[in-house]
Backbone as CSV, one residue per row, in Angstrom:
resi,resn,N_x,N_y,N_z,CA_x,CA_y,CA_z,C_x,C_y,C_z
1,UNK,21.399,-26.214,-17.901,20.117,-25.974,-17.274,20.296,-24.937,-16.173
2,UNK,19.525,-23.859,-16.237,19.617,-22.835,-15.203,18.652,-23.154,-14.080
3,UNK,19.122,-22.867,-12.888,18.307,-23.138,-11.709,17.487,-21.901,-11.386
4,UNK,16.214,-22.079,-11.064,15.347,-20.956,-10.727,15.838,-20.299,-9.438
5,UNK,15.817,-18.967,-9.440,16.222,-18.251,-8.235,15.128,-18.377,-7.198
6,UNK,15.514,-18.657,-5.948,14.488,-18.819,-4.917,13.800,-17.499,-4.591
7,UNK,12.538,-17.582,-4.195,11.789,-16.425,-3.709,11.280,-16.775,-2.317
8,UNK,11.191,-15.741,-1.476,10.872,-15.978,-0.070,9.672,-15.142,0.346
9,UNK,8.790,-15.777,1.100,7.580,-15.089,1.549,7.739,-14.486,2.936
10,UNK,8.824,-14.842,3.639,9.040,-14.283,4.977,10.540,-14.153,5.237
11,UNK,10.874,-13.334,6.218,12.278,-13.161,6.576,12.819,-14.437,7.213
12,UNK,11.978,-15.149,7.972,12.403,-16.418,8.575,12.760,-17.442,7.494
13,UNK,11.965,-17.480,6.443,12.239,-18.402,5.332,13.574,-18.045,4.672
14,UNK,13.794,-16.754,4.477,15.079,-16.298,3.915,16.241,-16.698,4.817
15,UNK,16.101,-16.503,6.133,17.188,-16.837,7.052,17.532,-18.317,7.001
16,UNK,16.528,-19.169,6.908,16.770,-20.611,6.831,17.563,-20.946,5.573
17,UNK,17.263,-20.267,4.480,17.971,-20.499,3.215,19.357,-19.852,3.236
18,UNK,19.463,-18.667,3.846,20.715,-17.898,3.808,21.862,-18.646,4.475
19,UNK,21.550,-19.519,5.420,22.600,-20.294,6.077,23.320,-21.206,5.087
20,UNK,22.671,-21.524,3.968,23.260,-22.421,2.975,23.785,-21.666,1.752
21,UNK,23.773,-20.323,1.811,24.138,-19.508,0.661,25.445,-18.779,0.924
22,UNK,26.336,-18.833,-0.055,27.577,-18.066,0.067,27.370,-16.682,-0.519
23,UNK,28.005,-15.692,0.081,27.860,-14.321,-0.383,26.954,-13.531,0.526
24,UNK,26.830,-12.248,0.214,26.007,-11.330,0.997,24.869,-10.864,0.096
25,UNK,23.626,-11.001,0.585,22.450,-10.683,-0.213,21.481,-9.829,0.580
26,UNK,20.862,-8.873,-0.101,19.717,-8.168,0.465,18.462,-8.865,-0.036
27,UNK,17.450,-8.911,0.821,16.170,-9.524,0.461,15.238,-8.413,-0.002
28,UNK,14.987,-8.362,-1.311,14.185,-7.290,-1.895,12.979,-7.886,-2.606
29,UNK,11.782,-7.589,-2.096,10.537,-8.127,-2.668,10.597,-9.638,-2.849
30,UNK,11.146,-10.325,-1.857,11.189,-11.779,-1.869,12.346,-12.393,-2.636
31,UNK,13.139,-11.574,-3.329,14.251,-12.088,-4.123,15.585,-11.673,-3.501
32,UNK,16.606,-12.481,-3.748,17.943,-12.177,-3.255,18.684,-11.304,-4.265
33,UNK,19.197,-10.187,-3.783,19.988,-9.277,-4.606,21.393,-9.247,-4.012
34,UNK,22.400,-9.622,-4.803,23.776,-9.658,-4.309,24.244,-8.255,-3.951
35,UNK,24.905,-8.145,-2.795,25.487,-6.874,-2.369,26.889,-6.794,-2.973
36,UNK,27.163,-5.753,-3.768,28.484,-5.678,-4.398,29.571,-5.445,-3.362
37,UNK,30.811,-5.842,-3.659,31.898,-5.618,-2.716,32.157,-4.131,-2.504
38,UNK,32.630,-3.794,-1.320,32.960,-2.410,-0.985,34.269,-2.011,-1.651
39,UNK,34.460,-0.699,-1.822,35.733,-0.196,-2.341,36.802,-0.317,-1.255
40,UNK,38.053,-0.311,-1.688,39.152,-0.359,-0.731,39.123,0.816,0.228
41,UNK,38.751,2.005,-0.281,38.671,3.197,0.572,37.636,3.010,1.672
42,UNK,36.448,2.530,1.298,35.386,2.326,2.287,35.795,1.313,3.350
43,UNK,36.430,0.232,2.915,36.865,-0.798,3.865,37.915,-0.237,4.810
44,UNK,38.854,0.544,4.291,39.905,1.109,5.138,39.342,2.067,6.179
45,UNK,38.379,2.904,5.783,37.759,3.826,6.730,37.010,3.048,7.812
46,UNK,36.236,2.045,7.397,35.493,1.238,8.371,36.445,0.475,9.295
47,UNK,37.548,-0.049,8.753,38.533,-0.758,9.583,39.172,0.178,10.609
48,UNK,39.499,1.387,10.166,40.087,2.397,11.051,39.145,2.680,12.225
49,UNK,37.870,2.879,11.916,36.896,3.153,12.982,36.660,1.919,13.842
50,UNK,36.646,0.744,13.219,36.492,-0.491,13.999,37.581,-0.570,15.066
51,UNK,38.809,-0.292,14.686,39.926,-0.362,15.613,39.728,0.595,16.789
52,UNK,39.327,1.826,16.510,39.164,2.813,17.583,37.980,2.499,18.490
53,UNK,36.860,2.094,17.889,35.707,1.717,18.721,36.009,0.455,19.526
54,UNK,36.705,-0.508,18.918,37.029,-1.762,19.623,37.955,-1.498,20.801
55,UNK,38.901,-0.566,20.649,39.780,-0.223,21.769,38.996,0.416,22.908
56,UNK,37.953,1.141,22.568,37.149,1.825,23.571,36.119,0.902,24.227
57,UNK,35.487,0.025,23.441,34.346,-0.759,23.918,34.621,-2.261,24.018
58,UNK,35.709,-2.732,23.417,35.956,-4.168,23.307,35.533,-4.647,21.929
59,UNK,36.325,-5.539,21.347,36.096,-5.923,19.947,34.760,-6.629,19.722
60,UNK,34.200,-7.254,20.747,32.938,-7.992,20.551,31.743,-7.058,20.395
61,UNK,31.903,-5.801,20.749,30.804,-4.835,20.656,30.762,-4.113,19.312
62,UNK,31.755,-4.342,18.450,31.842,-3.601,17.196,31.923,-4.596,16.037
63,UNK,31.026,-4.444,15.075,30.973,-5.383,13.947,31.135,-4.651,12.621
64,UNK,31.838,-5.311,11.708,32.017,-4.799,10.354,30.836,-5.226,9.479
65,UNK,31.013,-5.203,8.183,29.900,-5.402,7.260,29.233,-6.777,7.392
66,UNK,29.855,-7.719,8.035,29.257,-9.043,8.173,28.004,-9.079,9.019
67,UNK,27.730,-8.025,9.782,26.518,-8.000,10.603,25.311,-7.657,9.733
68,UNK,24.263,-8.440,9.895,23.016,-8.227,9.148,21.981,-7.610,10.084
69,UNK,21.287,-6.613,9.572,20.286,-5.892,10.356,18.938,-6.008,9.658
70,UNK,17.974,-6.650,10.316,16.621,-6.710,9.763,15.979,-5.339,9.924
71,UNK,15.384,-4.835,8.840,14.763,-3.512,8.847,13.362,-3.603,8.259
72,UNK,12.606,-2.530,8.435,11.282,-2.447,7.816,11.418,-1.874,6.417
73,UNK,10.508,-2.261,5.530,10.561,-1.765,4.161,11.385,-2.688,3.282
74,UNK,11.767,-2.184,2.128,12.542,-2.963,1.156,13.866,-2.272,0.870
75,UNK,14.950,-2.999,0.828,15.075,-4.407,1.183,14.806,-4.638,2.664
76,UNK,14.643,-5.899,3.019,14.282,-6.276,4.388,15.489,-6.363,5.310
77,UNK,16.693,-6.240,4.750,17.907,-6.337,5.555,18.961,-5.379,5.016
78,UNK,19.842,-4.965,5.909,20.963,-4.106,5.541,22.227,-4.643,6.201
79,UNK,23.353,-4.298,5.629,24.663,-4.693,6.154,25.487,-3.420,6.351
80,UNK,25.324,-2.736,7.499,26.056,-1.480,7.702,27.566,-1.694,7.618
81,UNK,28.276,-0.624,7.237,29.728,-0.704,7.177,30.323,-0.930,8.559
82,UNK,29.686,-0.384,9.588,30.136,-0.581,10.966,28.928,-0.469,11.879
83,UNK,28.868,-1.332,12.880,27.756,-1.334,13.829,28.309,-1.464,15.236
84,UNK,27.816,-0.630,16.141,28.167,-0.743,17.558,26.988,-1.394,18.267
85,UNK,27.262,-2.539,18.879,26.235,-3.347,19.520,25.968,-2.916,20.952
86,UNK,24.818,-3.310,21.441,24.527,-3.226,22.876,25.154,-4.455,23.542
87,UNK,25.461,-4.380,24.829,26.088,-5.541,25.493,25.288,-6.838,25.334
88,UNK,23.955,-6.758,25.373,23.137,-7.980,25.278,23.197,-8.630,23.896
89,UNK,23.575,-7.859,22.884,23.668,-8.428,21.533,24.761,-9.490,21.422
90,UNK,25.799,-9.377,22.233,26.924,-10.314,22.119,26.435,-11.752,22.257
91,UNK,25.629,-12.009,23.258,25.081,-13.361,23.467,24.041,-13.693,22.395
92,UNK,23.197,-12.723,22.052,22.120,-12.969,21.090,22.644,-13.309,19.690
93,UNK,23.837,-12.851,19.360,24.372,-13.044,18.006,25.338,-14.211,17.905
94,UNK,25.400,-15.052,18.923,26.348,-16.171,18.907,26.062,-17.152,17.777
95,UNK,24.790,-17.441,17.501,24.460,-18.434,16.473,24.375,-17.822,15.078
96,UNK,23.849,-16.613,14.993,23.728,-15.932,13.687,23.890,-14.443,13.913
97,UNK,24.706,-13.807,13.087,25.024,-12.385,13.252,23.959,-11.527,12.555
98,UNK,22.712,-11.679,13.013,21.573,-10.934,12.484,20.814,-10.322,13.645
99,UNK,20.659,-9.000,13.623,19.829,-8.328,14.619,18.417,-8.265,14.058
100,UNK,17.525,-9.035,14.679,16.134,-9.125,14.226,15.314,-7.939,14.737
101,UNK,14.153,-7.718,14.129,13.253,-6.653,14.574,12.801,-6.857,16.012
102,UNK,12.760,-8.104,16.459,12.327,-8.404,17.832,13.391,-8.050,18.870
103,UNK,14.608,-7.729,18.419,15.704,-7.387,19.317,15.847,-5.868,19.409
104,UNK,16.478,-5.401,20.490,16.765,-3.974,20.603,17.670,-3.545,19.450
105,UNK,17.536,-2.302,18.997,18.401,-1.834,17.910,19.831,-1.639,18.400
106,UNK,20.797,-1.662,17.486,22.170,-1.347,17.885,22.269,0.108,18.337
107,UNK,23.385,0.451,18.975,23.579,1.808,19.482,23.942,2.788,18.363
108,UNK,24.630,2.280,17.346,25.143,3.141,16.285,25.332,2.327,15.018
109,UNK,24.989,2.922,13.883,25.388,2.368,12.587,26.141,3.450,11.827
110,UNK,27.143,3.006,11.059,27.959,3.907,10.254,27.962,3.407,8.819
111,UNK,27.743,4.326,7.901,27.864,4.029,6.473,28.911,4.956,5.871
112,UNK,29.807,4.395,5.061,30.759,5.176,4.289,30.139,5.330,2.900
113,UNK,29.868,6.562,2.512,29.143,6.839,1.275,30.048,6.582,0.068
114,UNK,29.574,5.744,-0.853,30.314,5.461,-2.086,29.984,6.503,-3.141
115,UNK,30.891,6.707,-4.110,30.601,7.656,-5.189,29.415,7.191,-6.025
116,UNK,28.702,8.144,-6.597,27.579,7.816,-7.476,26.252,8.230,-6.866
117,UNK,25.348,8.709,-7.728,24.060,9.233,-7.269,23.200,8.147,-6.618
118,UNK,23.210,6.941,-7.183,22.400,5.858,-6.612,22.880,5.520,-5.207
119,UNK,24.200,5.446,-5.023,24.758,5.119,-3.712,24.462,6.221,-2.695
120,UNK,24.568,7.487,-3.127,24.277,8.606,-2.217,22.819,8.568,-1.781
121,UNK,21.942,8.341,-2.742,20.506,8.267,-2.451,20.228,7.134,-1.460
122,UNK,20.889,5.998,-1.662,20.694,4.844,-0.780,21.091,5.180,0.655
123,UNK,22.280,5.790,0.837,22.776,6.062,2.182,22.069,7.235,2.855
124,UNK,21.828,8.308,2.083,21.258,9.524,2.667,19.738,9.476,2.818
125,UNK,19.060,8.678,1.992,17.594,8.669,2.031,17.050,7.310,2.474
126,UNK,17.313,6.253,1.689,16.705,4.945,1.966,17.173,4.361,3.296
127,UNK,18.498,4.290,3.492,19.001,3.722,4.747,18.655,4.607,5.927
128,UNK,18.735,5.908,5.728,18.370,6.831,6.819,16.949,6.549,7.298
129,UNK,16.027,6.400,6.362,14.636,6.126,6.719,14.494,4.784,7.440
130,UNK,15.194,3.759,6.938,15.079,2.438,7.550,15.733,2.396,8.930
131,UNK,16.886,3.027,9.095,17.550,3.041,10.396,16.745,3.864,11.405
132,UNK,16.141,4.935,10.910,15.274,5.751,11.761,14.080,4.929,12.240
133,UNK,13.429,4.244,11.304,12.273,3.410,11.644,12.656,2.290,12.607
134,UNK,13.888,1.836,12.506,14.379,0.749,13.370,14.712,1.242,14.773
135,UNK,14.742,2.570,14.965,14.984,3.127,16.291,16.458,3.171,16.693
136,UNK,17.353,3.205,15.722,18.788,3.265,16.018,19.121,4.690,16.457
137,UNK,19.663,4.860,17.677,19.808,6.206,18.225,20.774,7.116,17.487
138,UNK,21.749,6.546,16.789,22.771,7.386,16.166,23.189,6.767,14.827
139,UNK,23.280,7.631,13.801,23.650,7.209,12.450,24.700,8.175,11.919
140,UNK,25.861,7.600,11.539,26.930,8.408,10.955,26.998,8.146,9.460
141,UNK,27.138,9.225,8.687,27.415,9.141,7.259,28.798,9.741,7.036
142,UNK,29.723,8.908,6.631,31.077,9.362,6.341,31.168,9.527,4.833
143,UNK,31.358,10.756,4.405,31.242,11.093,2.991,32.573,11.644,2.466
144,UNK,33.437,10.769,1.931,34.729,11.233,1.419,34.590,12.241,0.277
145,UNK,33.548,12.123,-0.552,33.376,13.044,-1.672,33.070,14.462,-1.183
146,UNK,32.286,14.580,-0.123,31.960,15.898,0.428,32.926,16.313,1.532
147,UNK,33.822,15.417,1.920,34.800,15.735,2.942,34.193,16.022,4.297
148,UNK,33.197,15.221,4.690,32.563,15.471,5.983,32.106,14.186,6.650
149,UNK,31.932,14.294,7.965,31.323,13.247,8.775,30.045,13.847,9.344
150,UNK,28.915,13.293,8.961,27.607,13.786,9.397,27.068,12.840,10.464
151,UNK,26.679,13.399,11.608,26.105,12.593,12.686,24.645,12.977,12.859
152,UNK,23.782,11.959,12.783,22.347,12.131,12.994,21.955,11.459,14.295
153,UNK,21.100,12.126,15.072,20.598,11.565,16.325,19.090,11.417,16.242
154,UNK,18.576,10.343,16.838,17.142,10.085,16.852,16.491,10.883,17.975
155,UNK,15.592,11.793,17.603,14.839,12.583,18.581,13.385,12.552,18.164
156,UNK,12.520,12.139,19.073,11.090,12.014,18.773,10.861,11.184,17.514
157,UNK,11.591,10.059,17.419,11.462,9.085,16.344,11.885,9.617,14.969
158,UNK,12.623,10.727,14.940,13.085,11.311,13.682,14.557,11.674,13.818
159,UNK,15.347,11.408,12.765,16.749,11.799,12.799,16.881,13.311,12.641
160,UNK,17.665,13.891,13.542,18.010,15.309,13.486,19.521,15.407,13.339
161,UNK,19.970,16.407,12.599,21.408,16.590,12.433,22.009,17.080,13.744
162,UNK,22.952,16.326,14.273,23.665,16.699,15.494,24.912,17.512,15.157
163,UNK,25.591,17.124,14.084,26.796,17.843,13.693,27.322,17.376,12.353
164,UNK,27.945,18.311,11.645,28.615,18.018,10.381,30.059,18.464,10.565
165,UNK,30.991,17.512,10.512,32.379,17.768,10.889,33.289,17.660,9.673
166,UNK,34.225,18.618,9.577,35.159,18.672,8.458,36.565,18.963,8.970
167,UNK,37.550,18.622,8.160,38.930,19.000,8.443,39.406,18.586,9.824
168,UNK,39.949,19.537,10.559,40.521,19.261,11.878,39.499,19.329,13.007
169,UNK,38.214,19.475,12.666,37.185,19.474,13.716,37.119,18.089,14.355
170,UNK,37.065,18.050,15.677,36.931,16.785,16.384,35.486,16.314,16.267
171,UNK,35.320,15.086,15.834,33.987,14.501,15.674,33.417,14.237,17.066
172,UNK,32.304,14.865,17.366,31.676,14.746,18.684,30.443,13.850,18.592
173,UNK,30.407,12.867,19.451,29.260,11.968,19.528,28.749,11.972,20.959
174,UNK,27.444,12.163,21.159,26.926,12.153,22.527,27.110,10.815,23.241
175,UNK,27.105,9.723,22.481,27.264,8.403,23.098,28.733,7.997,23.261
176,UNK,29.600,8.502,22.392,30.985,8.026,22.351,31.961,9.205,22.397
177,UNK,31.837,10.000,23.451,32.626,11.217,23.588,34.117,10.990,23.719
178,UNK,34.533,9.776,24.070,35.961,9.505,24.266,36.678,9.166,22.957
179,UNK,35.984,9.185,21.850,36.594,8.770,20.588,37.726,9.701,20.161
180,UNK,37.496,11.028,20.245,38.540,12.032,20.005,39.267,11.871,18.673
181,UNK,38.531,11.724,17.585,39.113,11.677,16.244,38.639,12.893,15.465
182,UNK,39.497,13.420,14.604,39.067,14.516,13.744,38.426,13.943,12.478
183,UNK,37.645,14.790,11.826,37.057,14.375,10.543,38.160,13.999,9.561
184,UNK,39.238,14.760,9.549,40.352,14.504,8.634,40.967,13.127,8.886
185,UNK,41.164,12.771,10.153,41.730,11.450,10.465,40.834,10.336,9.920
186,UNK,39.532,10.492,10.091,38.597,9.469,9.618,38.580,9.423,8.094
187,UNK,38.451,10.585,7.474,38.294,10.645,6.014,39.549,10.219,5.266
188,UNK,40.728,10.474,5.830,41.961,10.110,5.127,42.453,8.720,5.488
189,UNK,41.785,8.053,6.420,42.228,6.710,6.804,42.059,5.712,5.667
190,UNK,41.256,6.069,4.663,41.071,5.181,3.517,41.941,5.530,2.333
191,UNK,42.749,6.602,2.451,43.569,7.008,1.302,44.894,6.270,1.297
192,UNK,45.497,6.086,0.113,46.772,5.367,0.029,47.883,6.051,0.831
193,UNK,47.809,7.382,1.007,48.848,8.101,1.737,48.751,7.912,3.240
194,UNK,47.585,7.429,3.712,47.370,7.299,5.151,48.247,6.190,5.730
195,UNK,48.763,6.448,6.911,49.548,5.395,7.591,48.705,4.672,8.626
196,UNK,47.388,5.004,8.671,46.466,4.305,9.579,46.500,4.796,10.991
197,UNK,47.229,5.894,11.263,47.285,6.390,12.629,46.224,7.422,12.880
């Protein structure tokens, strides 16, 4: 006997159910859609950046894919590869690692672009629109296929390209100027040849 998949009429209803559900799901038109696992390359790049941001800001301010972000549109939630929190989020996320629409947006979200046209469209168009609407001041797209780190900044409620960094160019962020990493260091941190330094 197959069990009917639950449908949800509100994000609050989904959250109440999600506490009893194993796995990571996006809420799309009231239905749960499983989020596929990340590639090893994407995880390694996100881990590399997590380490550097955590050393700069403290580990409690930087979250990996386990952080859930409520957004406008469909799906109703996203799980960025890396998120830099505001100091007040630390206390707010003690019970559930979900940043609700009623809360201030995070300072930065980072997505590592996976191969494939659907994945590129999701990161460059759909997520960009949702993160922009959510008021997140800075959005990074790390694109191993194109060999670049693209930084978008929110200006007048619209993302504008701040910089596209390649090779030995130092990735410059207006909020996190002390990071001092090159595009090459970030992009190769997910490769088997990388030693993680």
